[in-house]
N, C-alpha and C positions, 0 to 999 in steps of 0.2 A: 279380290274375290275370295269369299269365304269358302273353304274346302270342308265338306261334310260328307261322311260316309252314310249313304242313304240305305235305309232298311227296305226290305222287299215290300212292306206295306205302307211305306211313306209315299203315297201316290201324289199328294199335293206338291211335295218338293220335287218329285220326278217330273211333274208336268211343267214346273217352272224351268227346270233345266232343259227339258225337251223343247219348250217354246223359245227359250233363249237361243238355242242352236238352230232351230228351224227358221225363226224369223231372220236371223243373221244370214243363213244360207239363201233364203228367199230374196233378201235385199241384194246380195251379191249377184244372184241370177238375174233379177229384174234390171239392175243397173247395167249389167253386161248385155242384157237383151236389147238395150237401146241401139246397139250396133247391128242387130239382126232384123230390124224392122225399117220400113220406109219412113220418110221424113214426117208424113202426116200422123204416124203412130208414135213417134218418139216422145212427145210430150206426155201422152197417157201412160206409156210404159215407164218413163222416168219418174213421173209422179207416183206411180205404184211402187217403184223402188224406194222413193223417199219415205212413203208411208211405212214400208217394211223396215227401213233403216231406223226410223223413229221408234217403231215397235221393238226392234232388237235392242236399242239403247234402253228403252223402258224395262224390258225383261231382264237385261243385265243388272240394272239397279234393283228391280223387284226381287230377283233371285237372291241377290246378295243380302237384302233386308230380310227376306223370309228365312233363308238358311241360318242367318246369324241370330235372329230374334224369335222366329216362329210366329211372327205377327205381321199384319199388313194393314196400315192405316188407310182411311178413305182417300186422303190426298195422294198417297202412293198409287192407289188403284186408279184414280181419275187423271193423273198426269198424262198417261198415254192416251186415254180416251179423249181428252180435251183437244188433242192434236190429230190423232189418227181418224176418228170418226168423221169430223167435218171434212177432212181431206178426202176420205173415201167417198163421201156424198158428192162433192164437187168433181171427183174423178169420173163419176158416171156422166156428168155434163161434158167433160173433155173427151170421154170415150165416144159419145155421140157426135161431138164436134169434129171428130176425125173423118167422118163421112157425110155430115150434113150440117147446114147452118142452123144454129139454135140461138134464140134471143138471149142477150146477156142478162136480162132480167131473171131468167130461170136460174142462172148461176147464183145471183145474189139471194134469191128466195130460198134456194136450197142451203146456201151457206148459213144464213140467219137461222133457219129452222134447225139445222144440225147443231149449231152452237147452243141454241136454246134447249134442245133436247138433252145435251150433256149437262149443261149448267143447271137446269131444273132438277134433273135426277140427282146431281151432286148436292144441291141445296136441300132437297128432300131427305136424302140419306144422312146428311150431317145436321139435320134439325135447324138449318138456317131458314127454312120455311116448313109449313106443315107437310109431313110426308105424303098425305093424300093429294094435296095440291101439287107437290113436286111430281108425283107419279102421273097425275092427270095431264099436266102440261107436257111432260116428256112423252107420254103416250100420244097426245094430240100432235106433237111435232113429228113423231115417227110416222103416224098415219098420214100426215100432210106430205111428207117425203115420199111415201109409197104412192100417194095419189098422183104426185108429179111424175113418178117413173112409170106408173101404169096407165094413166089417162091424160097426161100432159104432153107438151111439145116433144119431150125426149122419146116417148113411145111412138108418137105420130111420125116423127122424122125417121125413126128406125124402121118402121113398117114401110114407109114410102121410099126411102133412099138406101137403107142398109142392105148389104149383101147377105147371103145365107149365113156365112160365118159370123158377120156382125150381129145378125138377129139372134143366132144361137148364143153368142156371147152375152148379149143384152139380156136374154132370157135367164141365163145362169146368174148374172149379177143381180138381177131383180129378185130371183129366187133366194139368193143368199141374204139380201136385205130384208126379205119377208120372213123366211123361216129361221135362218141362222141368227139374225138380229133379235128375234123374239126372245132369245135367251136372256137378254139384258133386262127388259121390263118384267119378265117372269121372275128372275132372281131378285130384282128390286122388290117386287110385290111379296115374295116369300119372306125375304129378310125383314121387311118393314111391317107386315101385317099378320103374319102367321105365327109369330113367336120366335124365340131364339133359334138360330141355325148356326151350326159350327162353321167358323170362317173357312176352314180348310176345304169343306165340301163346296161352298160357293166359289172359292178361288179355283178349285179343280175344274168346276163347270165352266167358268169364264175362260180359263186357260185352254181347255180342250176346244171350246167353241171358236177360239181365235185361229185354230188350224184351218177352219173353213172360212170364218168371217173376215180374216185378213189375208192369210196365205193363199187359199184357193181363189179368193177375190182377185188378188194381184196376178196370179198365174193365168187366170182366165183372160185377162186383158192382154198379157204377153202372147198367149196362144192365138187369140184373134188377130193381133198385129202381125204375127209371123205368117198366118194363113193368108191374110190380105196381101202381104208383101210378096209371098210366093205366087199368088194368083196374078198379081200385077206384072211380075217378071216373066210370066208365061203368056 
């Protein structure tokens, strides 16, 4: 790990260090949390912990690269997203499966859409396909995923079978995927179509967004699992 004395105005470097520590702490908390929830919630909480562990490893690598070079290539930025975003999308499926049966086809549709979302965005940003086409495909995949979580079987099963805690948790997960994840296509659009943008500003935005999009996402699942476990024990 590169050691660098950060200046008070070096916000980008500060956010890398902040997320490195925060994601590692969240990973430890979530993996430990598998012992605090009932059996039906263990898979969701454990998977959320794996997502945070991957994110922590990514931020350790990214922090080292940024502090040593002051640069961040596209491949470094997308390594984490290629793994964490599809896992988070299917995590919503397993979240609902904790209290209701959901067709396995929903899992595969969500997984394929999430992979295509990240892949098309990466190809658009790296000029492997036309940026406009990459943006439109990634936007379409994101909207498809939102359609599944708002109007598909996941929402239907939650309304019909979910407890109050499960419905509240699902609401917050869906809100993060709607508002929090909007940062990604917005920054893609700004970087690709509005002229040069300083990388440190985009990276700072991405990093701070992950406090909600990844950490709060995982902790929401742990909170619901603990509430459900407590309710069942009483």
